[in-house]
N, C-alpha and C positions, 0 to 999 in steps of 0.2 A: 771292652775297651775298644776301641780303631787302631791303637798298636799296642801288639801283645807279643809278647817274649816265649819263643815253643820250641824244648829241645828235639831231638832228631837223629837216627842212628844210622852213620855214614857206616855199610857192611865192609866196603872193599875201597882202596884208596883213589880218592876222584877229585877232579881238580876245583876249584873251592867254585868258580865260576860255572860249572856245570852242576855242579851240588843246589847250588842255589836256584837255577833254572829249571832243574827238575822237581826241589819241592815246589815252587811259585807257579810250576807249568807256566811260565813266562818264556819272553825272549832275552836273547844274549844280553843287549843292550840294556834290560830292564833292569838281570841279572846284572851287569854291571855297578847300573846306580846305586843298588843295594849294596852292593859289597865297596863303593867310592863311598857308601857312607857309615864303615862300620859298624851294621848291623848282625854281620855274621863273625859269632866268634865262639871256640873252643879252649876250656879251662879258664876262662874269661879271659884269654887275648884274643886280639883282634886277627879276624883268619884277611890274608892277601888274594889278591883274586887268581895268580901264579901258582899256592899255595897249593900242597898236595894232604888231602884228610883222610882221615879212618876214626870212625866212633862217634864219642857223642858231642856235638855243636848245637849251639843255641841262635837260635833266627829272629830277630825283631821284624814284622811286617804286619801292615794295615790290614784288620779283619774288618770288612765293613759287617753291619746287621741292621735290624728291620725296626729292632724298638724303638726311635728316635723322630718318628714320623709316620704320619698315613698318606698313603698314596691317595687322591683325591679325581684326579682330571688325570689322561692320558691321553698322545696320540703317538705315530706312528715315529714324531720329531722330539716331541718333550713332554714330561710330566708335571703336575705339580702337586707338591706336598704339602699338610697341612703339619708346622710345627710345632708341637710344645713351647711353654713359657721353658724357659731357665735350660735353656740349651742352646749352644753353638752350632750354626748355619756351616763353619771348618775347621777341623780339627785345632789345639793349640800346643799340641806335642806330646810326646810320646806317654803313655800312661796318666793321662792327665783325665781326659773324659770323653763321653763318647759325644758323637756331633752328627747331625741332619745328613750332612755325610756319608758316614758310612749307610745312613738307609735308604738314601741315591743312589749307591753304586751296590747295597746289595738288590736292587731292582733290576739296575738298566747297565752293572760294570763297569770298571775302572774307570771309561773312558768318558763316562756320566758327571754332569757338574752341575751345582746351582748357575744363576746367569746375575743373582742381587744374593742380600742378605740382609735376616733380621738379627736384630739386638740378639743376644743371649737371654732379656729379661721378654720380649717382645713373640708371640704364638702367632701363628695366621699362616698365609698362605706363601710360597718360595716356590717361583718356578725353577725346574733344571732339565739341562738339554741333556738328550740321551749320547750323544757324539760331543766329541772336540769342537767341530763344525756345529753343530746349531747351536750349542751352549755359547758360541762365540756371536752366532747368529744372535740370539736369544740376549745378547749382554749389548749390543750394538741399541738394540730396540731399547732399553734404558736407557741406554747414551744419549741419545737421538730425545729421550722424553714423548715415546711413542707410546711407553705403558700407563694406564693409568690406575693407580692405588686407589682406596679407600682404605680408613683403618675404621675399629670401633677403640673408644679410652671414655672412663669413669674417670670423672676429675671431681676435685672438693670445690662445692660453690654454684650456687647456679650460676646456669649461662642459657640467659633466654631469648640471643636475639645471635644469630650469623654474623661472624670475626674474618675479619684477613687481617692474617698476623705476618708483618711485613719487617721483619727485621732482620741483620746483615748478622751470619755467623760463623765465626774464625772456630775450624776442628783441628785438631791437634793436629801433630806431625811425628806419626811413630812412636810417640812419647806415652805409653802403657804403665806408666808408673805413677802410682798414689791416686792427686787430688788433677793432675795435669791428661787425665785420659778421658776430663768436661768438655766440652763445645763451650762457643760463651757466645754472646752477643757483643758486637763489636763493629764498629765505624768499617777497620779493616778488614773485617771479613768478605764472605763470599753472601749476594742476593741470596736470600729464603724465605721464603713467602709460604703460607700454610693456611689452607682455610676451615674453618670452624662452623660446625653444623648441630644445632640444638636436637638432641632424636625429644627424653622425657627428663626429669627431675624426681628426686629421693628425697624429700622435705627432711623427713627424719633423722634421713644418716647426711645429709648436707653431699648431694652428690649428684652429677649432670650425667647422663649418657650421650655421646660425642658420635657425630661421624667427621672424622677426618682426611681430607684431603693435601697431601700437600704435594706441591707445585715445584720443588726443589729435592735435591734429597741431600741432606747434609745429616753427617753423625749425629744423632740425634736429637733428627731435628724437632720433631712432633713435643717430645718429651721438654724440650728446652725453651719452647716457644712458649706450650702451657702452660710452663712455669716462671716465665715473664710476665703475665699475664694477669698472674695472681691464680691459673687453674691447677694447680697440681695434680698430674696423676695419682690417682690412687694406688697406694705399694712402693712411690718415686721415692728411694732415699739418696739419689745424686742429685739431683739440682732444686733447688727451692726449699733448700735445710741448710742448716749452718754448717763449718767443715767438718769440724768433730764427728756430727752425724754422720756425714757424707763417708767419712772415713771409717764407723763402725759397719753403716750398710756393706762397705767395699767387704771390710773382713768377714760379715757373716756371708757374703755372694761367696768370697776364697770356700771357706764353711758348708756351699750349697743350703744353708740356712737362712738365705733371703725374703722379706716378703716376696708374695707376687703380685708383680706389673700388669694395673687393668689396661692395657695397650692391646688391640688384637688387628691382624691386618686380615680384611675382611673380605675383600676385593679384588681381583686386578683382570683389568680389562687392556685389549690389543690385537693387533692385526699381525699375519705371519700366512707368507706365501698366499695372500688372497681371501683368506680365511679369517673372522672375526671371530675372536671368542672374549667370552665375560663366565670368567670361576667365581665365585662367591662360599664362603666358608660359616659352618652358622654361628649364631653366635654362643663364645663360649662357658661352659657351665657355671666357671669361677665369678662371673658377672651376674648371674643370677640371685644371689644373695642380697645384691644389690640392687636388683629394679624391684623390689619387693616393697611397697610403702605402707 
């Protein structure tokens, strides 16, 4: 897990600030931050930074691992990772789950961070800066709309021509409870545009393979826009369904039993420091059964 609790034995009386520093091999400033967040305990009691301690203590700390993604491209400034479906880009709490950040920091160290994020349900390419500055530079490219992203999606129904979906989206503001996590098509929302291009159609399953290019980056934009034109993504449980089914889907998600969403971030194209990059990810294996007619 990203945050673990581990026990350590302190053989001689030592100030707590130095205990954390020596265990994590970090700076005193970072040690102070861990103590401020009450991550060091002895006998189930919070240890203060100036406290002298000896014996067994427990420490909560972030321990990255490489399980939750694959490094597919790398330069001296950044790496590109292929995120599996049903993995968060960032951790969302102690002892809750692993995330792509684990993978990124296991490769590049604690200062490495993703420059953008994918939904938990969505697989595909995520760009990560190796340092705080490179992550900041890459985030600026996304903010300035200088990164072109394309996705692959499997959607219900026949899509036999290209579509431009231009509908404003109202996104939730820090509300992560029940169905209020859903974005909405609303006149009071922000302008949102999605380009849809059909690639193939499986008549037996009535499923279309689509290339998607979002021109804006609203929360759940592709999922909501496709549902709004009656081409819900295969595996979609939040949009284009009745509220009761959406709540069932969220419960399955909490239990890690939700169906796989057929949405994949397939390519990233951008320019950085005078070099042009185009990185692509292959068709996911989970798409293959839907492509056989």
